[in-house]
C-alpha positions in Angstrom: 6.4 -10.4 12.3 4.7 -7.0 11.9 1.7 -5.8 10.1 1.6 -2.5 8.2 -1.8 -0.9 7.5 -1.9 1.6 4.6 -5.0 3.7 4.2 -5.8 5.7 1.1 -8.7 7.8 -0.1 -8.9 7.9 -3.9 -10.6 10.5 -6.0 -14.1 9.8 -7.4 -13.9 8.0 -10.8 -10.4 6.8 -10.3 -11.2 3.3 -9.2 -9.9 1.4 -12.2 -6.8 3.6 -12.4 -6.1 2.8 -8.7 -6.7 -0.9 -9.2 -4.2 -1.0 -12.0 -1.6 0.9 -10.0 -2.1 -1.5 -7.0 -1.4 -4.5 -9.3 1.9 -2.9 -10.3 2.7 -2.3 -6.6 1.9 -6.0 -5.8 4.3 -7.1 -8.5 7.1 -5.0 -7.1 6.4 -5.8 -3.4 6.7 -9.5 -4.1 10.4 -9.0 -4.6 10.9 -7.0 -1.4 13.1 -8.6 1.2 11.1 -9.5 4.3 7.7 -9.2 2.6 5.4 -12.1 3.8 1.9 -11.4 2.5 -0.8 -8.8 2.0 -4.4 -8.1 1.2 -6.3 -5.1 -0.2 -9.8 -4.0 1.1 -12.5 -1.5 0.3 -14.3 0.2 3.1 -17.9 -1.1 3.0 -19.3 2.3 3.7 -17.0 4.4 1.6 -15.9 3.0 -1.8 -13.1 5.5 -2.1 -11.4 4.4 1.2 -9.0 1.6 0.6 -7.0 -0.3 3.2 -4.0 -2.5 2.5 -2.7 -4.8 5.2 0.7 -6.3 4.7 2.8 -8.7 6.8 6.6 -8.2 7.1 9.3 -10.1 8.9 10.5 -7.0 10.7 10.2 -3.2 11.0 13.6 -3.0 9.4 12.3 -5.0 6.3 9.3 -2.6 6.0 11.5 0.5 6.4 13.8 -0.8 3.7 10.9 -1.2 1.3 9.1 2.0 2.3 12.2 4.0 1.5 13.2 2.1 -1.6 13.3 3.5 -5.1 11.1 0.6 -6.2 8.3 1.7 -3.8 8.7 5.4 -4.8 8.3 4.4 -8.4 5.1 2.5 -8.0 3.6 4.9 -5.4 4.3 7.7 -7.9 1.4 6.5 -10.0 -1.0 6.3 -7.1 -0.3 9.6 -5.4 -1.9 11.9 -8.1 -5.2 10.1 -7.6 -5.3 10.3 -3.8 -7.6 12.8 -2.1 -5.2 13.0 0.8 -1.8 11.7 1.9 -1.8 7.9 2.6 -1.8 7.0 6.3 0.6 4.2 7.3 0.4 2.4 10.7 3.0 -0.1 11.7 1.8 -2.7 14.2 3.9 -5.0 16.4 2.8 -7.8 18.7 
Protein backbone atom coordinates (compact mmCIF):
# COMPACT_ATOMS: atom_id res chain seq x y z
CA UNK A 1 0.00 0.00 0.00
CA UNK A 2 1.12 3.56 -0.69
CA UNK A 3 -0.05 6.99 0.45
CA UNK A 4 -0.41 9.97 -1.85
CA UNK A 5 -0.42 13.45 -0.35
CA UNK A 6 -1.89 16.22 -2.48
CA UNK A 7 -1.40 19.79 -1.31
CA UNK A 8 -3.37 22.68 -2.76
CA UNK A 9 -3.61 26.38 -2.01
CA UNK A 10 -6.95 27.81 -3.09
CA UNK A 11 -7.74 31.43 -3.85
CA UNK A 12 -9.49 33.57 -1.23
CA UNK A 13 -13.28 33.33 -1.37
CA UNK A 14 -13.25 30.07 -3.32
CA UNK A 15 -13.82 27.71 -0.39
CA UNK A 16 -17.34 26.59 -1.34
CA UNK A 17 -16.38 26.20 -5.00
CA UNK A 18 -13.44 24.06 -3.94
CA UNK A 19 -15.54 21.92 -1.59
CA UNK A 20 -18.05 21.19 -4.36
CA UNK A 21 -15.26 20.29 -6.78
CA UNK A 22 -13.67 17.95 -4.24
CA UNK A 23 -17.01 16.16 -3.78
CA UNK A 24 -17.07 15.48 -7.53
CA UNK A 25 -13.49 14.23 -7.34
CA UNK A 26 -14.40 11.84 -4.53
CA UNK A 27 -17.27 10.41 -6.56
CA UNK A 28 -14.93 9.75 -9.48
CA UNK A 29 -12.05 8.37 -7.41
CA UNK A 30 -14.26 5.75 -5.74
CA UNK A 31 -14.38 3.96 -9.09
CA UNK A 32 -10.61 4.05 -9.63
CA UNK A 33 -8.91 0.66 -9.64
CA UNK A 34 -6.58 0.33 -6.64
CA UNK A 35 -8.07 3.19 -4.61
CA UNK A 36 -8.44 2.22 -0.95
CA UNK A 37 -9.40 5.32 1.02
CA UNK A 38 -8.75 9.00 1.51
CA UNK A 39 -9.34 12.04 3.68
CA UNK A 40 -9.29 15.79 3.13
CA UNK A 41 -7.88 18.30 5.62
CA UNK A 42 -7.58 22.06 6.11
CA UNK A 43 -4.35 23.52 7.45
CA UNK A 44 -5.15 24.85 10.96
CA UNK A 45 -3.00 27.95 10.38
CA UNK A 46 -3.95 28.66 6.73
CA UNK A 47 -7.58 28.12 5.68
CA UNK A 48 -6.62 28.16 2.00
CA UNK A 49 -4.06 25.34 2.32
CA UNK A 50 -5.77 22.00 1.74
CA UNK A 51 -4.22 18.57 2.11
CA UNK A 52 -5.67 15.33 0.78
CA UNK A 53 -4.22 12.00 1.84
CA UNK A 54 -5.20 8.95 -0.18
CA UNK A 55 -4.29 5.28 0.12
CA UNK A 56 -3.68 3.15 -2.95
CA UNK A 57 -2.83 -0.50 -3.52
CA UNK A 58 0.28 0.40 -5.53
CA UNK A 59 2.21 3.17 -7.28
CA UNK A 60 0.94 1.75 -10.56
CA UNK A 61 -2.69 2.14 -9.42
CA UNK A 62 -2.04 5.76 -8.44
CA UNK A 63 -0.24 6.48 -11.73
CA UNK A 64 -3.13 5.00 -13.70
CA UNK A 65 -5.57 7.27 -11.88
CA UNK A 66 -3.36 10.36 -11.94
CA UNK A 67 -2.99 10.14 -15.73
CA UNK A 68 -6.57 9.12 -16.43
CA UNK A 69 -9.08 11.22 -18.31
CA UNK A 70 -11.46 10.88 -15.34
CA UNK A 71 -8.97 12.67 -13.06
CA UNK A 72 -8.19 15.29 -15.68
CA UNK A 73 -11.92 16.01 -15.97
CA UNK A 74 -12.47 16.54 -12.24
CA UNK A 75 -9.19 18.37 -11.65
CA UNK A 76 -10.10 20.72 -14.49
CA UNK A 77 -12.71 22.33 -12.23
CA UNK A 78 -10.19 22.76 -9.39
CA UNK A 79 -7.19 24.14 -11.25
CA UNK A 80 -8.68 27.58 -12.04
CA UNK A 81 -9.18 28.34 -8.33
CA UNK A 82 -5.68 27.31 -7.21
CA UNK A 83 -3.11 29.92 -6.24
CA UNK A 84 -0.33 27.59 -7.36
CA UNK A 85 0.21 24.19 -8.93
CA UNK A 86 -0.87 21.31 -6.69
CA UNK A 87 1.98 19.43 -5.02
CA UNK A 88 1.84 15.63 -5.05
CA UNK A 89 3.98 13.40 -2.85
CA UNK A 90 3.90 9.62 -3.18
CA UNK A 91 4.96 7.73 -0.04
CA UNK A 92 5.95 4.08 0.19
CA UNK A 93 6.71 2.02 3.28
